[in-house]
C-alpha positions as CSV (number, residue, x, y, z in Angstrom):
1,M,155.7,-104.3,88.2
2,A,157.1,-103.8,91.6
3,V,160.7,-102.6,91.6
4,D,163.1,-102.8,94.6
5,M,164.5,-99.4,93.8
6,E,166.9,-99.4,96.8
7,A,168.6,-102.5,95.3
8,V,168.7,-101.0,91.8
9,I,170.3,-97.8,93.1
10,L,172.9,-99.7,95.1
11,D,173.6,-102.1,92.2
12,V,174.1,-99.2,89.7
13,L,176.3,-97.2,92.1
14,G,178.3,-100.3,93.1
15,K,179.3,-100.9,89.5
16,L,180.8,-97.4,89.2
17,A,184.4,-96.4,89.8
18,P,185.0,-94.7,93.2
19,G,183.9,-91.1,93.1
20,K,181.8,-91.5,89.9
21,S,178.0,-90.8,90.0
22,A,174.9,-91.8,88.1
23,S,171.9,-89.8,87.1
24,S,168.4,-90.6,88.1
25,E,167.7,-91.5,84.5
26,E,170.5,-94.1,84.5
27,V,169.0,-95.7,87.6
28,A,165.5,-95.6,86.3
29,R,166.6,-97.2,83.0
30,A,168.4,-99.9,84.9
31,A,165.1,-100.7,86.6
32,D,163.0,-100.6,83.4
33,N,164.5,-99.4,80.2
34,E,161.2,-99.1,78.4
35,N,159.1,-97.3,81.0
36,W,161.9,-95.5,82.9
37,R,160.1,-92.1,83.0
38,R,157.5,-93.5,85.3
39,L,160.1,-94.4,87.8
40,T,162.0,-91.1,88.2
41,G,159.9,-90.0,91.2
42,H,160.5,-93.4,92.8
43,V,164.3,-93.0,92.3
44,R,164.2,-89.6,93.9
45,N,162.2,-90.7,97.0
46,T,164.3,-93.8,97.5
47,A,167.6,-91.9,97.0
48,R,166.4,-89.4,99.7
49,G,165.9,-92.3,102.1
50,L,169.3,-93.9,101.3
51,A,171.0,-90.5,101.7
52,R,169.4,-89.9,105.1
53,Q,170.9,-93.3,106.2
54,G,174.3,-92.2,104.8
55,R,174.4,-95.1,102.4
56,I,174.6,-92.9,99.3
57,V,175.3,-89.2,98.5
58,I,173.0,-87.0,96.5
59,T,175.0,-84.4,94.6
60,R,174.2,-81.1,92.9
61,H,177.0,-79.4,90.9
62,G,179.4,-82.1,92.1
63,K,178.9,-81.3,95.8
64,P,176.9,-83.3,98.4
65,A,173.4,-81.9,98.7
66,D,171.0,-82.0,101.7
67,P,168.6,-84.9,100.9
68,E,165.7,-82.9,102.5
69,K,166.3,-79.7,100.5
70,F,167.8,-80.4,97.1
71,K,165.9,-79.4,94.0
72,G,166.4,-79.8,90.3
73,V,168.9,-82.0,88.5
74,Y,170.9,-84.3,90.8
75,R,173.3,-87.2,90.7
76,L,173.9,-90.2,93.0
77,R,177.1,-91.8,94.2
78,L,178.5,-93.9,97.0
79,P,180.0,-92.0,100.0
80,M,183.6,-91.1,99.9
81,E,186.0,-90.3,102.7
82,G,185.6,-86.6,103.7
83,D,182.0,-86.3,102.7
84,Q,179.8,-84.3,105.0
85,L,176.9,-86.7,105.4
86,P,173.7,-86.0,107.3
87,A,173.3,-87.6,110.6
88,P,171.2,-90.8,110.3
89,Q,167.6,-90.1,111.1
90,A,166.2,-91.6,114.3
91,V,163.3,-93.9,113.9
92,D,160.4,-93.0,116.2
93,A,159.5,-95.7,118.6
94,P,155.8,-96.6,118.6
95,D,153.8,-95.2,121.5
96,A,153.2,-97.7,124.3
């Protein structure tokens, strides 16, 4: 079963009140309630990509975390005014 995890994450977060967050388990369960444990790595990797783009915020202890360096338990939320977000990552152009 292929899951569009980016769409699932954005859907789950879009349904939350401003400033509220969701756990990786909540997102994985939204994608597949019966086999959610298999999806937690996919949630983490997809969340990192969305956070690099500034589309979501990964938090640890209620504070924005660096998507490249966070470890352990984390939560996801939509960006809020005043968040210190990482600069969007440049996409390397293919060699000519």
